[in-house]
C-alpha positions as CSV (number, residue, x, y, z in Angstrom):
1,X,6.8,14.1,8.6
2,X,7.6,13.5,4.8
3,X,4.9,14.7,2.6
4,X,3.4,12.7,-0.2
5,X,2.6,14.1,-3.6
6,X,-1.2,12.4,-3.5
7,X,-3.8,10.9,-1.4
8,X,-2.6,7.1,-1.0
9,X,-5.9,4.7,-1.3
10,X,-5.3,1.2,0.6
11,X,-5.6,-1.9,-2.0
12,X,-5.2,0.3,-4.9
13,X,-2.2,0.1,-7.5
14,X,0.2,2.9,-6.8
15,X,1.0,3.1,-10.8
16,X,1.1,5.9,-13.1
17,X,-1.5,6.3,-15.7
18,X,-0.9,3.7,-18.6
19,X,1.1,1.2,-16.2
20,X,0.0,-2.3,-16.0
21,X,1.3,-5.0,-14.1
22,X,1.3,-8.6,-14.7
23,X,2.8,-11.7,-12.7
24,X,3.9,-14.5,-14.8
25,X,3.9,-17.6,-12.8
26,X,7.0,-20.0,-12.9
27,X,6.0,-22.8,-15.9
28,X,3.3,-20.6,-17.1
29,X,2.5,-18.2,-20.0
30,X,0.8,-15.0,-20.3
31,X,-0.4,-13.1,-23.3
32,X,-0.7,-9.4,-23.6
33,X,-1.6,-6.9,-26.5
34,X,1.1,-4.0,-27.2
35,X,0.6,-1.3,-29.6
36,X,3.3,0.5,-31.3
37,X,5.7,2.6,-28.8
38,X,4.6,0.5,-26.0
39,X,7.4,-0.8,-23.8
40,X,7.8,-4.0,-22.0
41,X,9.4,-4.1,-18.8
42,X,10.4,-7.7,-17.4
43,X,12.0,-8.2,-13.9
44,X,13.3,-11.5,-12.6
45,X,12.9,-11.0,-8.9
46,X,14.8,-13.8,-7.6
47,X,17.2,-14.4,-10.6
48,X,18.1,-17.6,-12.6
49,X,15.0,-17.6,-14.4
50,X,15.1,-17.8,-18.2
51,X,12.3,-16.2,-19.8
52,X,10.9,-16.6,-23.4
53,X,9.2,-13.7,-25.4
54,X,7.6,-14.3,-28.8
55,X,5.9,-11.5,-30.8
56,X,3.3,-12.1,-33.4
57,X,1.9,-9.5,-36.0
58,X,-1.4,-9.2,-37.3
59,X,-1.0,-12.1,-39.4
60,X,0.1,-14.2,-36.8
61,X,3.8,-14.5,-37.8
62,X,6.3,-14.6,-35.0
63,X,8.8,-11.7,-35.6
64,X,11.4,-10.7,-32.8
65,X,11.7,-7.7,-34.9
66,X,8.5,-6.1,-33.5
67,X,10.2,-5.9,-30.2
68,X,13.6,-4.5,-31.7
69,X,15.5,-7.9,-32.1
70,X,16.9,-8.8,-35.2
71,X,16.9,-12.6,-34.6
72,X,15.4,-14.9,-32.2
73,X,16.0,-18.7,-31.0
74,X,13.3,-21.3,-31.0
75,X,10.6,-20.7,-28.5
76,X,11.1,-24.5,-27.0
77,X,10.0,-23.4,-23.5
78,X,6.6,-21.9,-24.7
79,X,5.8,-24.6,-26.8
80,X,6.5,-27.1,-24.2
81,X,4.3,-25.2,-21.7
82,X,1.3,-24.7,-24.2
83,X,1.9,-28.5,-25.1
84,X,1.1,-29.6,-21.3
85,X,-2.1,-30.2,-19.7
86,X,-2.3,-27.1,-17.4
87,X,-5.8,-25.4,-17.8
88,X,-4.4,-21.8,-18.2
89,X,-1.8,-23.2,-20.7
90,X,-4.9,-24.5,-22.8
91,X,-6.8,-21.5,-22.4
92,X,-3.7,-19.3,-23.6
93,X,-3.2,-22.0,-26.7
94,X,-6.8,-21.9,-27.6
95,X,-7.0,-18.1,-27.9
96,X,-3.7,-17.9,-29.8
97,X,-5.2,-20.5,-32.4
98,X,-8.5,-18.1,-32.3
99,X,-6.4,-15.0,-33.7
100,X,-4.8,-17.5,-36.3
101,X,-1.3,-17.3,-34.6
102,X,0.6,-20.5,-35.8
103,X,2.7,-22.0,-32.9
104,X,4.8,-24.4,-35.1
105,X,7.5,-22.2,-36.2
106,X,7.7,-19.7,-33.2
107,X,11.0,-18.1,-32.4
108,X,11.2,-15.9,-29.2
109,X,13.6,-13.4,-27.7
110,X,15.5,-15.2,-24.8
111,X,16.1,-13.2,-21.5
112,X,17.9,-14.1,-18.7
113,X,19.6,-17.2,-17.7
114,X,20.1,-19.8,-14.9
115,X,23.1,-17.5,-13.8
116,X,21.0,-14.1,-13.8
117,X,21.0,-12.1,-10.8
118,X,18.3,-11.3,-9.0
119,X,16.2,-8.1,-9.8
120,X,17.6,-8.4,-13.3
121,X,15.6,-6.1,-15.9
122,X,15.0,-6.3,-19.7
123,X,13.0,-3.6,-21.8
124,X,11.6,-4.4,-24.8
125,X,9.8,-1.7,-27.2
126,X,6.8,-2.5,-29.8
127,X,7.5,-1.2,-33.1
128,X,4.0,-2.1,-34.3
129,X,0.7,-3.7,-32.8
130,X,1.8,-7.0,-31.7
131,X,0.6,-9.8,-29.4
132,X,3.2,-10.7,-27.0
133,X,3.6,-14.1,-25.3
134,X,5.7,-14.2,-22.1
135,X,7.1,-17.8,-21.2
136,X,8.4,-18.8,-17.9
137,X,9.9,-22.3,-18.7
138,X,10.7,-25.0,-16.2
139,X,9.5,-28.5,-15.0
140,X,8.8,-30.1,-11.7
141,X,11.8,-30.1,-9.4
142,X,13.6,-33.2,-8.4
143,X,14.3,-33.7,-4.9
144,X,18.2,-33.4,-5.6
145,X,18.1,-30.1,-7.3
146,X,17.4,-26.5,-6.6
147,X,16.1,-25.4,-9.5
148,X,12.1,-24.8,-9.0
149,X,10.7,-22.4,-11.7
150,X,10.1,-18.9,-10.2
151,X,7.9,-15.8,-11.0
152,X,8.6,-13.1,-12.8
153,X,7.2,-9.7,-13.0
154,X,5.9,-7.3,-16.2
155,X,4.9,-4.2,-16.6
156,X,3.6,-2.6,-20.0
157,X,4.2,1.3,-20.4
158,X,1.6,2.2,-22.7
159,X,2.3,5.4,-25.1
160,X,-1.5,5.9,-25.1
161,X,-3.2,5.2,-21.7
162,X,-6.8,4.0,-21.8
163,X,-9.3,7.0,-21.5
164,X,-10.6,7.5,-18.0
165,X,-13.2,5.3,-17.1
166,X,-12.2,2.8,-19.7
167,X,-10.9,-0.4,-17.9
168,X,-8.7,-3.1,-19.5
169,X,-10.6,-6.3,-18.2
170,X,-9.2,-9.8,-18.0
171,X,-10.0,-12.5,-20.6
172,X,-13.2,-14.4,-19.6
173,X,-12.7,-17.7,-18.1
174,X,-14.9,-19.4,-20.8
175,X,-16.7,-18.6,-23.9
176,X,-19.9,-16.5,-22.3
177,X,-23.3,-16.5,-23.6
178,X,-24.3,-13.3,-21.5
179,X,-22.0,-10.1,-21.0
180,X,-23.5,-7.7,-18.8
181,X,-22.3,-4.4,-17.2
182,X,-23.9,-3.4,-13.6
183,X,-23.4,0.2,-13.4
184,X,-22.4,1.6,-10.0
185,X,-25.6,2.0,-7.5
186,X,-27.9,0.0,-9.8
187,X,-29.2,-3.5,-9.9
188,X,-29.8,-6.3,-12.9
189,X,-32.0,-9.4,-13.1
190,X,-30.5,-12.0,-15.6
191,X,-31.6,-15.8,-15.8
192,X,-29.0,-18.3,-15.1
193,X,-29.3,-22.2,-16.2
194,X,-28.5,-25.3,-13.9
195,X,-24.8,-26.1,-14.6
196,X,-24.2,-22.5,-15.8
197,X,-21.1,-20.3,-14.0
198,X,-21.3,-16.9,-13.0
199,X,-17.5,-14.7,-13.4
200,X,-17.9,-11.5,-11.6
201,X,-15.4,-8.9,-12.7
202,X,-14.7,-5.7,-10.0
203,X,-14.0,-3.3,-13.2
204,X,-12.5,-0.7,-11.0
205,X,-11.9,-2.1,-7.7
206,X,-13.3,-1.8,-4.0
207,X,-16.8,-2.6,-4.9
208,X,-19.0,-5.5,-3.3
209,X,-21.9,-7.0,-4.9
210,X,-25.0,-9.1,-3.6
211,X,-26.6,-12.1,-5.1
212,X,-30.4,-12.8,-4.3
């Protein structure tokens, strides 16, 4: 029997500390924050899927040099996605605008192509703090074509992993008027008005919660 290096916990990610995994849906965008020295790994599982990666500095200016490329090309794919009417695209566009990021003259690093092999991978390293936007361009497929956009996988390898007990939480689905953290084995009462929504995040995983 092969010995395992550590106990495996069903349902828990088997990543080394400091590694984060993101799935970027075909025809969508994802924005992530990276620090100096962090490495971005992008995998095209099925192949033939172009990807655009735009990097923005603290002033909201697009600069491919932040990810080690001397030049880029217009981010037409990202622009088309963010100009669409998808809810997730509007959320990303609003979040970028809130950070003062100008999408009008954005240049991007273009990864892969329509002839890329399956499982092809690219690596990009941040030279400074950067807002990184990963776009997977593609529109609705016509019946006679075989070019539907496919998902890609992105890993961020942090040089400084978060301290134990400090989790990176996803962006809220909307502007919140309450932000409560319920500690393990405790309960908390709060008031919700008619028409308001409750978003619950399982911070560390494998935890159930009850409402009364």
